[in-house]
Residue, then its C-alpha position, 0 to 999 in steps of 0.5 A: m457468658a453463662k453456659k446453659q446447664a443441660p437438663l437432668t437425665s431420667s436416671e438423675l431424676a429418679t435418683l432424686w426422686i428416691i432421695y426426696q421420698k428418704k428425706t421427707m420420711m426422715v422429716r416425719v420420723i424427726e417430728s415423731f421424735l421431737s413430739h415425745n423427747q424430754d432431753p433438752e440437748a437431744i431436742e436441740i440436736l433434733q430440731t437442728f436436723h429437722e431444719g436441715e432435712s426440711n430445707f433439703v426437701i425444699e431445695l429438691g422440690n425447687l430442683f424438680t420445678q426448675e427441670g419441669a418435673v412433677v414434684p413427688i408427694g413424699f411423706t406428709e404429716n398424714d403419714v404419722n401419728l404423733n399421738a403414738p406412744q414413744l417407742f425409743d429412749d430420748i438418746y437413741e432417737v439422737m443416735 
């Protein structure tokens, strides 16, 4: 017989909310880096990181839904200008 899982506390949900905000921001930052980067190795690393962060954001969204909580909006494609000039060197973006 499976144990019923206790619902998350408000402080746990608040922590997840902050993590969701940070992760959605990182997804957008990496998208910005990918839009300008020319180094094939750096692009591969950034794409792998982007995929991992995007999957984590989806998992967090599912967790909020399972808990009956509102899924935060987070950072969206409207929060970054992919046409802005590159600010950092290709290798710096990987670091």
